RODO-855130 format. One record per residue: x negated, y, z negated of N, C-alpha, C, O in turn. Coordinates in Angstrom, 2 decimals, always signed. Layout:
# residues N
+---------+---------+---------+---------+---------+---------+---------+---------+---------+---------+---------+---------+
|      nu |      nv |      nw |     cau |     cav |     caw |      cu |      cv |      cw |      ou |      ov |      ow |
+---------+---------+---------+---------+---------+---------+---------+---------+---------+---------+---------+---------+
|       X |       Y |       Z |       X |       Y |       Z |       X |       Y |       Z |       X |       Y |       Z |
...
+---------+---------+---------+---------+---------+---------+---------+---------+---------+---------+---------+---------+
//
This chain:
# residues 156
+---------+---------+---------+---------+---------+---------+---------+---------+---------+---------+---------+---------+
|      nu |      nv |      nw |     cau |     cav |     caw |      cu |      cv |      cw |      ou |      ov |      ow |
+---------+---------+---------+---------+---------+---------+---------+---------+---------+---------+---------+---------+
|   -2.26 |  -13.88 |   +2.19 |   -2.94 |  -14.47 |   +1.34 |   -1.75 |  -14.71 |   +0.55 |   -0.75 |  -14.01 |   +0.69 |
|   -1.83 |  -15.86 |   -0.43 |   -1.19 |  -16.55 |   -1.35 |   -1.85 |  -15.65 |   -2.67 |   -3.05 |  -15.48 |   -2.84 |
|   -0.75 |  -15.12 |   -3.55 |   -1.06 |  -14.56 |   -4.69 |   -0.49 |  -15.63 |   -5.89 |   +0.60 |  -16.19 |   -5.97 |
|   -1.71 |  -15.67 |   -6.80 |   -1.07 |  -16.43 |   -7.89 |   -1.22 |  -16.29 |   -9.23 |   -1.04 |  -17.15 |  -10.09 |
|   -1.60 |  -15.06 |   -9.38 |   -2.12 |  -14.42 |  -10.68 |   -0.94 |  -13.13 |  -10.97 |   -1.18 |  -12.13 |  -11.65 |
|   -0.09 |  -13.33 |  -10.51 |   +0.75 |  -12.11 |  -10.63 |   +0.35 |  -10.73 |   -9.90 |   -0.25 |  -10.81 |   -8.83 |
|   +0.60 |   -9.64 |  -10.36 |   +0.34 |   -8.02 |   -9.69 |   -1.24 |   -7.91 |  -10.28 |   -1.96 |   -6.97 |   -9.93 |
|   -1.66 |   -8.84 |  -11.09 |   -3.16 |   -8.49 |  -11.53 |   -4.06 |   -9.42 |  -10.80 |   -5.19 |   -9.67 |  -11.22 |
|   -3.56 |   -9.95 |   -9.67 |   -4.55 |  -11.25 |   -8.96 |   -5.30 |  -10.30 |   -8.17 |   -4.97 |   -9.37 |   -7.43 |
|   -6.54 |  -10.85 |   -8.59 |   -7.78 |  -10.32 |   -7.56 |   -8.08 |  -10.11 |   -6.30 |   -9.07 |   -9.54 |   -5.85 |
|   -6.83 |  -10.79 |   -5.54 |   -6.89 |  -10.86 |   -4.16 |   -6.35 |   -9.68 |   -3.76 |   -6.93 |   -9.11 |   -2.84 |
|   -5.06 |   -8.99 |   -4.38 |   -4.60 |   -7.74 |   -3.79 |   -5.61 |   -6.68 |   -3.70 |   -5.81 |   -6.21 |   -2.58 |
|   -6.40 |   -6.14 |   -4.88 |   -7.48 |   -5.13 |   -4.65 |   -8.60 |   -5.53 |   -3.59 |   -9.11 |   -4.68 |   -2.86 |
|   -8.96 |   -6.88 |   -3.55 |   -9.98 |   -7.04 |   -2.58 |   -9.60 |   -7.02 |   -1.26 |  -10.41 |   -6.71 |   -0.39 |
|   -8.30 |   -7.38 |   -1.00 |   -7.46 |   -7.21 |   +0.50 |   -7.67 |   -5.74 |   +0.84 |   -8.25 |   -5.33 |   +1.84 |
|   -7.10 |   -5.00 |   -0.15 |   -7.28 |   -3.67 |   +0.04 |   -8.33 |   -2.68 |   +0.57 |   -8.30 |   -1.78 |   +1.41 |
|   -9.56 |   -3.36 |   -0.49 |  -10.90 |   -2.61 |   -0.19 |  -11.49 |   -3.41 |   +1.36 |  -12.31 |   -2.98 |   +2.16 |
|  -10.89 |   -4.44 |   +1.37 |  -11.52 |   -5.06 |   +3.02 |  -10.77 |   -4.56 |   +4.11 |  -11.02 |   -4.82 |   +5.29 |
|   -9.84 |   -3.84 |   +3.72 |   -8.82 |   -3.34 |   +4.87 |   -9.29 |   -1.78 |   +5.13 |   -9.23 |   -1.22 |   +6.22 |
|   -9.82 |   -1.15 |   +3.77 |  -10.64 |   +0.06 |   +3.90 |  -11.86 |   +0.32 |   +4.93 |  -12.09 |   +1.21 |   +5.75 |
|  -12.71 |   -1.14 |   +4.42 |  -14.17 |   -1.45 |   +5.57 |  -13.55 |   -1.25 |   +7.03 |  -13.90 |   -0.43 |   +7.87 |
|  -12.48 |   -2.27 |   +7.14 |  -12.04 |   -2.32 |   +8.40 |  -11.78 |   -1.15 |   +9.25 |  -12.03 |   -0.93 |  +10.43 |
|  -11.16 |   -0.40 |   +8.23 |  -10.71 |   +1.07 |   +8.77 |  -11.77 |   +2.09 |   +9.39 |  -11.76 |   +2.83 |  +10.37 |
|  -12.67 |   +1.82 |   +8.39 |  -13.97 |   +2.63 |   +8.54 |  -15.04 |   +2.10 |   +9.48 |  -16.13 |   +2.65 |   +9.65 |
|  -14.61 |   +0.92 |  +10.11 |  -15.42 |   +0.65 |  +11.07 |  -14.19 |   +0.65 |  +12.65 |  -14.52 |   +0.13 |  +13.72 |
|  -13.33 |   +1.09 |  +12.52 |  -12.29 |   +1.36 |  +13.74 |  -12.11 |   +2.68 |  +14.06 |  -12.48 |   +3.62 |  +13.36 |
|  -11.56 |   +2.76 |  +15.10 |  -11.08 |   +3.87 |  +15.66 |   -9.61 |   +4.43 |  +15.58 |   -8.74 |   +3.93 |  +16.29 |
|   -9.40 |   +5.24 |  +14.91 |   -8.12 |   +5.79 |  +14.54 |   -7.50 |   +6.87 |  +15.10 |   -8.20 |   +7.88 |  +14.98 |
|   -6.23 |   +7.11 |  +15.79 |   -5.75 |   +8.16 |  +16.21 |   -5.28 |   +9.20 |  +15.06 |   -4.40 |   +8.84 |  +14.28 |
|   -5.74 |  +10.21 |  +14.97 |   -5.85 |  +11.34 |  +13.76 |   -4.71 |  +12.29 |  +14.53 |   -4.30 |  +12.01 |  +15.66 |
|   -4.32 |  +13.33 |  +13.86 |   -3.54 |  +14.71 |  +14.01 |   -4.90 |  +15.40 |  +15.10 |   -4.70 |  +15.92 |  +16.20 |
|   -5.88 |  +15.28 |  +14.64 |   -6.48 |  +16.11 |  +15.74 |   -7.15 |  +15.42 |  +16.94 |   -7.72 |  +15.95 |  +17.89 |
|   -6.96 |  +14.10 |  +16.69 |   -7.22 |  +13.70 |  +18.27 |   -6.07 |  +13.10 |  +19.18 |   -6.19 |  +12.73 |  +20.34 |
|   -4.75 |  +13.08 |  +18.27 |   -3.63 |  +12.66 |  +19.16 |   -3.63 |  +13.40 |  +20.36 |   -3.65 |  +12.56 |  +21.26 |
|   -3.61 |  +14.42 |  +20.80 |   -3.60 |  +15.01 |  +21.87 |   -4.64 |  +14.41 |  +22.96 |   -4.36 |  +14.30 |  +24.15 |
|   -5.65 |  +14.10 |  +22.49 |   -6.97 |  +13.68 |  +23.29 |   -6.75 |  +12.40 |  +24.15 |   -7.33 |  +12.16 |  +25.20 |
|   -5.68 |  +11.48 |  +23.44 |   -5.61 |  +10.12 |  +23.61 |   -6.85 |   +9.11 |  +23.26 |   -7.10 |   +7.95 |  +23.60 |
|   -7.45 |   +9.98 |  +22.52 |   -8.82 |   +9.02 |  +22.06 |   -8.85 |   +9.24 |  +20.54 |   -8.52 |  +10.31 |  +20.02 |
|   -9.26 |   +8.18 |  +19.85 |   -9.24 |   +8.19 |  +18.45 |  -10.60 |   +8.61 |  +18.12 |  -11.47 |   +8.74 |  +18.99 |
|  -10.85 |   +8.89 |  +16.54 |  -11.79 |   +9.03 |  +16.26 |  -12.46 |   +7.75 |  +14.85 |  -11.77 |   +6.90 |  +14.29 |
|  -13.44 |   +7.94 |  +14.69 |  -13.86 |   +6.76 |  +13.54 |  -13.53 |   +7.77 |  +12.51 |  -13.73 |   +8.97 |  +12.69 |
|  -12.92 |   +7.17 |  +11.23 |  -12.81 |   +7.47 |  +10.22 |  -13.87 |   +7.78 |   +9.38 |  -14.74 |   +6.92 |   +9.54 |
|  -14.26 |   +8.77 |   +8.38 |  -15.07 |   +8.68 |   +7.33 |  -14.54 |   +8.58 |   +5.82 |  -13.34 |   +8.84 |   +5.70 |
|  -15.04 |   +8.34 |   +5.00 |  -14.72 |   +7.69 |   +3.71 |  -13.72 |   +8.96 |   +3.13 |  -12.69 |   +8.65 |   +2.52 |
|  -13.97 |   +9.99 |   +3.29 |  -13.07 |  +11.00 |   +2.94 |  -11.60 |  +11.11 |   +3.66 |  -10.68 |  +11.83 |   +3.27 |
|  -11.60 |  +10.30 |   +4.70 |  -10.27 |  +10.36 |   +5.53 |   -9.20 |   +9.24 |   +4.87 |   -7.99 |   +9.18 |   +5.10 |
|   -9.92 |   +8.45 |   +4.06 |   -8.95 |   +7.45 |   +3.99 |   -8.82 |   +7.30 |   +2.37 |   -9.67 |   +7.73 |   +1.58 |
|   -7.32 |   +6.44 |   +1.92 |   -7.12 |   +6.41 |   +0.42 |   -6.68 |   +5.09 |   +0.21 |   -6.62 |   +4.30 |   +1.15 |
|   -6.36 |   +4.79 |   -0.95 |   -6.15 |   +3.67 |   -1.13 |   -4.77 |   +3.80 |   -2.23 |   -5.09 |   +4.18 |   -3.35 |
|   -3.61 |   +3.60 |   -2.06 |   -2.61 |   +3.84 |   -3.16 |   -2.05 |   +2.54 |   -3.73 |   -1.58 |   +1.72 |   -2.94 |
|   -2.05 |   +2.28 |   -5.04 |   -1.81 |   +1.40 |   -5.72 |   -0.66 |   +1.68 |   -6.81 |   -0.47 |   +2.85 |   -7.14 |
|   +0.35 |   +0.35 |   -7.56 |   +1.27 |   +0.73 |   -8.20 |   +0.45 |   +0.66 |   -9.80 |   +0.80 |   +1.30 |  -10.79 |
|   -0.36 |   -0.01 |   -9.74 |   -1.06 |   -0.14 |  -11.24 |   -2.60 |   +0.81 |  -11.46 |   -3.43 |   +1.05 |  -10.59 |
|   -2.60 |   +1.10 |  -12.43 |   -4.11 |   +1.68 |  -12.83 |   -5.29 |   +0.73 |  -12.68 |   -6.38 |   +1.01 |  -12.18 |
|   -4.85 |   -0.62 |  -13.27 |   -5.68 |   -1.51 |  -13.02 |   -6.12 |   -2.05 |  -11.87 |   -7.23 |   -2.57 |  -11.73 |
|   -5.20 |   -1.94 |  -10.95 |   -5.09 |   -2.26 |   -9.38 |   -6.09 |   -1.20 |   -8.87 |   -7.05 |   -1.67 |   -8.26 |
|   -6.03 |   +0.33 |   -9.03 |   -6.53 |   +1.17 |   -8.87 |   -8.25 |   +0.94 |   -9.18 |   -9.19 |   +1.25 |   -8.45 |
|   -8.28 |   +0.37 |  -10.39 |   -9.56 |   +0.40 |  -10.74 |  -10.42 |   -0.83 |  -10.28 |  -11.65 |   -0.83 |  -10.18 |
|   -9.67 |   -1.73 |  -10.06 |  -10.36 |   -2.68 |   -9.22 |  -10.74 |   -2.94 |   -8.03 |  -11.53 |   -3.82 |   -7.70 |
|  -10.07 |   -2.00 |   -7.20 |  -10.06 |   -1.36 |   -5.68 |  -11.41 |   -0.42 |   -5.90 |  -12.36 |   -0.46 |   -5.12 |
|  -11.35 |   +0.36 |   -6.98 |  -12.67 |   +1.44 |   -6.87 |  -13.76 |   +0.48 |   -7.18 |  -14.83 |   +0.89 |   -6.75 |
|  -13.82 |   -0.73 |   -7.83 |  -15.09 |   -1.15 |   -8.14 |  -15.44 |   -2.03 |   -6.95 |  -16.60 |   -2.45 |   -6.92 |
|  -14.73 |   -2.34 |   -6.09 |  -14.86 |   -3.03 |   -4.72 |  -15.28 |   -2.08 |   -3.84 |  -15.80 |   -2.59 |   -2.85 |
|  -15.24 |   -0.65 |   -3.82 |  -15.55 |   +0.21 |   -2.92 |  -16.68 |   +1.06 |   -3.54 |  -17.03 |   +2.05 |   -2.90 |
|  -17.19 |   +0.80 |   -4.54 |  -18.20 |   +1.46 |   -5.46 |  -19.20 |   +1.98 |   -4.59 |  -19.50 |   +3.16 |   -4.80 |
|  -19.84 |   +1.35 |   -3.63 |  -20.13 |   +2.49 |   -2.45 |  -19.93 |   +3.26 |   -1.61 |  -20.67 |   +3.68 |   -0.72 |
|  -18.56 |   +3.55 |   -1.95 |  -17.62 |   +4.36 |   -0.88 |  -17.01 |   +5.41 |   -1.94 |  -15.78 |   +5.52 |   -1.95 |
|  -17.79 |   +6.22 |   -2.86 |  -17.30 |   +6.70 |   -3.63 |  -16.06 |   +8.14 |   -3.17 |  -15.26 |   +8.77 |   -3.86 |
|  -16.42 |   +8.20 |   -1.79 |  -15.44 |   +9.57 |   -1.02 |  -14.14 |   +8.93 |   -0.84 |  -13.22 |   +9.67 |   -0.52 |
|  -13.88 |   +7.56 |   -0.99 |  -12.46 |   +6.93 |   -0.48 |  -11.79 |   +7.36 |   -1.82 |  -12.43 |   +7.40 |   -2.87 |
|  -10.11 |   +7.77 |   -1.71 |   -9.57 |   +8.41 |   -2.71 |   -8.93 |   +7.05 |   -3.31 |   -8.21 |   +6.35 |   -2.60 |
|   -9.18 |   +6.74 |   -4.44 |   -8.15 |   +5.33 |   -4.77 |   -7.41 |   +5.73 |   -6.25 |   -7.95 |   +5.89 |   -7.35 |
|   -6.21 |   +5.81 |   -5.93 |   -5.57 |   +6.35 |   -6.73 |   -3.96 |   +5.50 |   -7.02 |   -3.55 |   +4.60 |   -6.29 |
|   -3.32 |   +5.95 |   -8.06 |   -1.88 |   +5.17 |   -8.14 |   -0.80 |   +6.23 |   -7.53 |   -1.01 |   +7.44 |   -7.57 |
|   +0.12 |   +5.77 |   -7.08 |   +1.32 |   +6.44 |   -6.35 |   +1.41 |   +7.51 |   -7.43 |   +1.19 |   +8.69 |   -7.19 |
|   +1.70 |   +7.11 |   -8.43 |   +2.06 |   +8.35 |   -9.61 |   +1.13 |   +9.28 |   -9.45 |   +1.57 |  +10.40 |   -9.17 |
|   -0.18 |   +9.15 |   -9.56 |   -0.89 |  +10.20 |   -9.52 |   -1.59 |  +10.81 |   -7.96 |   -2.39 |  +11.73 |   -7.78 |
|   -1.02 |  +10.03 |   -7.11 |   -1.42 |  +10.53 |   -5.71 |   -0.32 |  +11.47 |   -5.05 |   -0.52 |  +11.84 |   -3.89 |
|   +0.99 |  +11.93 |   -5.82 |   +1.90 |  +12.82 |   -4.89 |   +1.07 |  +13.84 |   -4.88 |   +0.15 |  +14.13 |   -5.65 |
|   +1.59 |  +14.48 |   -3.67 |   +1.22 |  +15.44 |   -2.99 |   -0.40 |  +15.45 |   -2.15 |   -0.84 |  +16.31 |   -1.38 |
|   -0.85 |  +14.51 |   -2.50 |   -2.35 |  +14.18 |   -1.74 |   -2.13 |  +13.31 |   -0.50 |   -1.50 |  +12.26 |   -0.42 |
|   -2.81 |  +13.99 |   +0.48 |   -2.75 |  +13.13 |   +1.86 |   -4.02 |  +12.82 |   +2.31 |   -5.00 |  +13.51 |   +2.03 |
|   -4.07 |  +11.73 |   +3.03 |   -5.46 |  +11.35 |   +3.94 |   -5.04 |  +10.91 |   +5.25 |   -3.85 |  +10.69 |   +5.48 |
|   -6.09 |  +10.73 |   +6.26 |   -5.38 |  +10.63 |   +7.65 |   -5.10 |   +8.75 |   +7.59 |   -4.20 |   +8.14 |   +8.17 |
|   -5.84 |   +8.37 |   +7.00 |   -5.37 |   +6.57 |   +6.82 |   -5.16 |   +6.44 |   +5.62 |   -5.76 |   +7.27 |   +4.95 |
|   -4.33 |   +5.47 |   +4.85 |   -4.00 |   +5.31 |   +3.50 |   -3.89 |   +3.67 |   +3.85 |   -3.47 |   +3.16 |   +4.88 |
|   -4.48 |   +2.95 |   +2.52 |   -4.04 |   +1.62 |   +2.49 |   -3.11 |   +1.60 |   +1.17 |   -3.42 |   +2.26 |   +0.18 |
|   -1.97 |   +0.83 |   +1.23 |   -1.35 |   +0.73 |   +0.24 |   -0.89 |   -0.57 |   -0.38 |   -0.24 |   -1.33 |   +0.34 |
|   -1.15 |   -0.91 |   -1.57 |   -0.51 |   -2.01 |   -2.36 |   +0.62 |   -2.22 |   -2.28 |   +1.02 |   -1.34 |   -3.05 |
|   +1.46 |   -2.69 |   -1.95 |   +2.99 |   -2.74 |   -2.11 |   +3.41 |   -2.99 |   -3.70 |   +3.08 |   -4.03 |   -4.27 |
|   +4.05 |   -2.09 |   -4.26 |   +4.63 |   -2.34 |   -5.62 |   +4.91 |   -3.61 |   -6.21 |   +4.62 |   -3.96 |   -7.36 |
|   +5.63 |   -4.41 |   -5.11 |   +6.13 |   -5.80 |   -5.40 |   +5.09 |   -6.95 |   -5.41 |   +5.28 |   -8.05 |   -5.94 |
|   +4.04 |   -6.56 |   -4.80 |   +2.90 |   -7.47 |   -4.38 |   +2.67 |   -8.17 |   -5.78 |   +2.58 |   -7.59 |   -6.87 |
|   +2.60 |   -9.53 |   -5.55 |   +2.44 |  -10.43 |   -6.79 |   +3.50 |  -10.57 |   -7.79 |   +3.25 |  -11.39 |   -8.68 |
|   +4.56 |  -10.01 |   -7.86 |   +5.91 |  -10.09 |   -8.97 |   +6.55 |  -11.27 |   -8.16 |   +6.50 |  -11.53 |   -6.96 |
|   +7.20 |  -11.94 |   -9.31 |   +8.29 |  -13.11 |   -8.61 |   +9.66 |  -12.65 |   -9.41 |  +10.67 |  -13.36 |   -9.37 |
|   +9.62 |  -11.69 |   -9.97 |  +10.91 |  -10.86 |  -10.25 |  +10.99 |   -9.25 |   -9.70 |  +10.19 |   -8.70 |   -8.94 |
|  +11.89 |   -8.83 |  -10.16 |  +11.69 |   -7.32 |   -9.49 |  +12.36 |   -6.25 |  -10.75 |  +13.44 |   -5.70 |  -10.98 |
|  +10.91 |   -6.35 |  -11.41 |  +11.18 |   -5.06 |  -12.64 |  +11.56 |   -3.59 |  -12.01 |  +11.23 |   -3.23 |  -10.88 |
|  +12.17 |   -2.95 |  -12.78 |  +12.72 |   -1.80 |  -12.34 |  +11.42 |   -0.68 |  -12.09 |  +11.61 |   +0.31 |  -11.38 |
|  +10.20 |   -0.90 |  -12.69 |   +9.01 |   -0.17 |  -12.54 |   +8.39 |   -0.41 |  -10.62 |   +8.08 |   +0.49 |   -9.84 |
|   +8.40 |   -1.59 |  -10.42 |   +8.31 |   -2.10 |   -9.23 |   +9.14 |   -1.87 |   -7.79 |   +8.76 |   -1.87 |   -6.62 |
|  +10.53 |   -1.66 |   -8.44 |  +11.63 |   -1.43 |   -7.23 |  +11.93 |   -0.13 |   -7.21 |  +12.75 |   +0.22 |   -6.36 |
|  +11.28 |   +1.00 |   -8.20 |  +11.54 |   +2.43 |   -7.88 |  +10.91 |   +3.00 |   -6.76 |   +9.70 |   +3.04 |   -6.49 |
|  +12.21 |   +3.58 |   -5.91 |  +12.25 |   +4.05 |   -4.96 |  +11.26 |   +5.21 |   -4.53 |  +10.88 |   +5.39 |   -3.37 |
|  +10.89 |   +6.00 |   -5.65 |  +10.35 |   +7.23 |   -5.46 |   +8.83 |   +6.91 |   -5.20 |   +8.10 |   +7.52 |   -4.41 |
|   +8.35 |   +5.48 |   -6.29 |   +7.07 |   +5.44 |   -6.10 |   +6.64 |   +4.67 |   -4.81 |   +5.52 |   +4.77 |   -4.30 |
|   +7.55 |   +3.98 |   -4.39 |   +7.33 |   +3.53 |   -3.00 |   +7.27 |   +4.36 |   -1.73 |   +6.53 |   +4.20 |   -0.75 |
|   +8.25 |   +5.35 |   -1.95 |   +8.04 |   +6.61 |   -1.19 |   +6.79 |   +7.31 |   -0.90 |   +6.28 |   +7.57 |   +0.20 |
|   +6.30 |   +7.63 |   -2.34 |   +5.30 |   +8.35 |   -2.62 |   +4.13 |   +7.52 |   -1.87 |   +3.44 |   +8.09 |   -1.03 |
|   +3.94 |   +6.19 |   -2.16 |   +2.89 |   +5.55 |   -1.58 |   +2.73 |   +5.46 |   -0.01 |   +1.67 |   +5.49 |   +0.61 |
|   +4.00 |   +5.34 |   +0.48 |   +4.34 |   +5.14 |   +1.75 |   +4.13 |   +6.65 |   +2.53 |   +4.02 |   +6.66 |   +3.76 |
|   +4.09 |   +7.69 |   +1.91 |   +4.02 |   +8.97 |   +2.97 |   +2.56 |   +9.89 |   +2.58 |   +2.46 |  +11.09 |   +2.84 |
|   +1.65 |   +9.21 |   +2.02 |   +0.25 |   +9.64 |   +1.79 |   -0.34 |   +9.82 |   +3.03 |   -1.24 |  +10.65 |   +2.98 |
|   -0.15 |   +9.33 |   +4.12 |   -0.93 |   +9.06 |   +5.23 |   -0.63 |  +10.30 |   +6.26 |   +0.35 |  +11.02 |   +6.09 |
|   -1.41 |  +10.46 |   +7.19 |   -1.23 |  +11.61 |   +8.05 |   -1.02 |  +10.74 |   +9.51 |   -0.16 |  +11.09 |  +10.31 |
|   -1.93 |   +9.54 |   +9.78 |   -1.97 |   +8.99 |  +11.02 |   -1.57 |   +7.36 |  +10.86 |   -0.86 |   +6.75 |  +11.66 |
|   -2.14 |   +6.83 |   +9.73 |   -2.37 |   +5.46 |   +9.81 |   -2.03 |   +4.74 |   +8.42 |   -2.90 |   +4.94 |   +7.58 |
|   -1.10 |   +4.05 |   +8.06 |   -0.71 |   +3.16 |   +6.99 |   -0.78 |   +1.69 |   +7.11 |   -0.04 |   +1.09 |   +7.89 |
|   -1.77 |   +1.00 |   +6.24 |   -1.95 |   -0.50 |   +6.02 |   -0.71 |   -0.77 |   +4.86 |   -0.40 |   +0.19 |   +4.16 |
|   -0.12 |   -1.86 |   +4.70 |   +0.25 |   -2.11 |   +3.40 |   -0.04 |   -3.41 |   +3.06 |   +0.30 |   -4.30 |   +3.84 |
|   -0.59 |   -3.69 |   +2.06 |   -0.91 |   -5.05 |   +1.55 |   +0.30 |   -5.50 |   +0.83 |   +0.71 |   -4.79 |   -0.08 |
|   +0.93 |   -6.62 |   +1.14 |   +1.91 |   -7.10 |   +0.10 |   +1.81 |   -8.69 |   +0.12 |   +1.22 |   -9.36 |   +0.97 |
|   +2.45 |   -9.12 |   -0.90 |   +2.70 |  -10.66 |   -0.80 |   +3.61 |  -11.43 |   -0.24 |   +4.76 |  -11.28 |   -0.66 |
|   +3.36 |  -12.45 |   +0.86 |   +4.08 |  -13.20 |   +1.36 |   +5.58 |  -13.62 |   +0.62 |   +6.69 |  -13.80 |   +1.12 |
|   +5.22 |  -13.67 |   -0.41 |   +6.25 |  -14.06 |   -1.60 |   +7.39 |  -13.17 |   -1.72 |   +8.53 |  -13.53 |   -2.03 |
|   +6.92 |  -11.71 |   -1.38 |   +7.78 |  -10.47 |   -1.98 |   +9.27 |  -10.55 |   -1.11 |  +10.35 |  -10.23 |   -1.60 |
|   +9.06 |  -11.08 |   +0.37 |  +10.49 |  -10.88 |   +0.88 |  +11.50 |  -11.94 |   +0.14 |  +12.68 |  -11.62 |   -0.01 |
|  +11.02 |  -13.26 |   -0.32 |  +11.74 |  -14.07 |   -0.82 |  +12.43 |  -13.80 |   -2.25 |  +13.59 |  -14.11 |   -2.51 |
|  +11.49 |  -13.17 |   -3.15 |  +11.69 |  -12.41 |   -3.90 |  +12.79 |  -11.34 |   -4.21 |  +13.58 |  -11.29 |   -5.16 |
|  +12.66 |  -10.61 |   -3.29 |  +13.77 |   -9.48 |   -2.72 |  +14.82 |   -9.96 |   -2.43 |  +15.78 |   -9.28 |   -2.80 |
|  +15.10 |  -11.01 |   -1.82 |  +16.27 |  -11.88 |   -1.19 |  +16.82 |  -12.27 |   -2.55 |  +17.96 |  -11.86 |   -2.78 |
|  +16.22 |  -13.01 |   -3.53 |  +16.83 |  -13.54 |   -4.22 |  +17.60 |  -12.66 |   -5.26 |  +18.79 |  -12.77 |   -5.55 |
|  +16.68 |  -11.75 |   -5.78 |  +17.12 |  -10.50 |   -6.56 |  +18.32 |   -9.88 |   -5.69 |  +19.16 |   -9.36 |   -6.43 |
|  +18.56 |   -9.81 |   -4.68 |  +19.93 |   -9.34 |   -4.06 |  +20.91 |  -10.41 |   -4.09 |  +22.10 |  -10.11 |   -4.21 |
|  +20.61 |  -11.40 |   -4.00 |  +21.74 |  -12.58 |   -3.99 |  +22.57 |  -12.20 |   -5.80 |  +23.75 |  -11.96 |   -6.08 |
|  +21.37 |  -12.29 |   -6.68 |  +21.84 |  -11.87 |   -7.93 |  +22.68 |  -10.77 |   -8.23 |  +23.75 |  -10.84 |   -8.83 |
|  +22.00 |   -9.50 |   -7.65 |  +23.00 |   -8.32 |   -7.68 |  +22.95 |   -7.80 |   -6.18 |  +21.94 |   -7.32 |   -5.67 |
|  +24.19 |   -7.95 |   -5.52 |  +24.18 |   -7.71 |   -3.96 |  +24.73 |   -6.12 |   -3.95 |  +24.98 |   -5.60 |   -2.87 |
|  +24.87 |   -5.57 |   -4.86 |  +25.48 |   -3.96 |   -4.98 |  +24.22 |   -3.08 |   -5.46 |  +24.29 |   -1.85 |   -5.50 |
|  +23.11 |   -3.78 |   -5.80 |  +21.88 |   -2.72 |   -6.32 |  +21.37 |   -2.12 |   -4.99 |  +20.69 |   -2.83 |   -4.26 |
|  +21.67 |   -0.84 |   -4.63 |  +21.42 |   -0.30 |   -3.70 |  +19.49 |   +0.07 |   -3.71 |  +18.82 |   +0.38 |   -2.72 |
|  +19.15 |   -0.05 |   -4.75 |  +17.44 |   -0.01 |   -4.81 |  +16.72 |   -1.14 |   -4.15 |  +15.79 |   -1.14 |   -3.35 |
|  +17.62 |   -2.36 |   -4.86 |  +16.98 |   -3.77 |   -3.84 |  +17.55 |   -3.95 |   -2.37 |  +17.20 |   -4.95 |   -1.74 |
|  +18.39 |   -3.05 |   -1.80 |  +19.13 |   -3.01 |   -0.36 |  +17.98 |   -2.03 |   +0.24 |  +17.52 |   -2.30 |   +1.35 |
|  +17.54 |   -1.00 |   -0.39 |  +16.75 |   -0.13 |   +0.46 |  +14.93 |   -0.81 |   +0.36 |  +14.06 |   -0.52 |   +1.17 |
|  +14.73 |   -1.78 |   -0.90 |  +13.60 |   -2.03 |   -0.77 |  +13.32 |   -3.20 |   -0.13 |  +12.14 |   -3.40 |   +0.17 |
|  +14.38 |   -4.26 |   +0.24 |  +14.64 |   -4.88 |   +1.39 |  +14.17 |   -4.47 |   +2.88 |  +13.35 |   -4.97 |   +3.65 |
|  +15.05 |   -3.32 |   +2.99 |  +15.08 |   -2.50 |   +4.53 |  +13.84 |   -2.16 |   +4.52 |  +13.32 |   -2.72 |   +5.49 |
|  +12.99 |   -1.46 |   +3.89 |  +11.71 |   -0.96 |   +3.98 |  +10.97 |   -2.03 |   +4.32 |  +10.52 |   -2.09 |   +5.46 |
|  +10.65 |   -3.35 |   +3.15 |   +9.81 |   -4.18 |   +3.70 |  +10.01 |   -4.88 |   +5.10 |   +9.09 |   -5.01 |   +5.92 |
|  +11.31 |   -5.32 |   +5.30 |  +11.79 |   -5.68 |   +6.59 |  +11.32 |   -5.23 |   +7.74 |  +11.01 |   -5.96 |   +8.68 |
|  +11.19 |   -3.52 |   +7.74 |  +10.80 |   -2.56 |   +8.73 |   +9.20 |   -2.55 |   +8.76 |   +8.57 |   -2.37 |   +9.80 |
|   +8.70 |   -2.73 |   +7.66 |   +7.14 |   -3.02 |   +7.41 |   +6.38 |   -4.20 |   +8.11 |   +5.31 |   -4.20 |   +8.71 |
|   +7.38 |   -5.31 |   +7.80 |   +6.93 |   -6.61 |   +8.47 |   +7.49 |   -7.21 |   +9.79 |   +7.01 |   -8.05 |  +10.54 |
|   +8.62 |   -6.54 |   +9.84 |   +9.49 |   -6.88 |  +11.23 |   +8.78 |   -6.36 |  +12.45 |   +9.27 |   -6.52 |  +13.57 |
+---------+---------+---------+---------+---------+---------+---------+---------+---------+---------+---------+---------+
//
């Protein structure tokens, strides 16, 4: 999905909401079904969407207004919470630069560690190039290196 309006692009929350709907219609292997070899259909209470920005969370919640039991939160507010399946809006999605807010590894770690059985990550196809350019400009920035490695692992 090409993002043209930065991190406020309506395509990001729309994609997150669409992924939630896909998950609710599919079978996922959860902690309680892992030993059985069979998945179970997730309920709305089993799913969360984690975004970096409050505005994104509000937009996702609006898309999912018919599913009020889906947890929609920011990474900062979701610390300590878990769900079987989580849809994560990557903190750099929509950016064409690497502001410190979006490269904060704590925020990324929280977002990527709220799931018990499944995580889907919504990211902007331009994000790898944005990170690569930032690394060329500052090749010793450990945060950028870690961000690039995590994104590579997620997309590789």
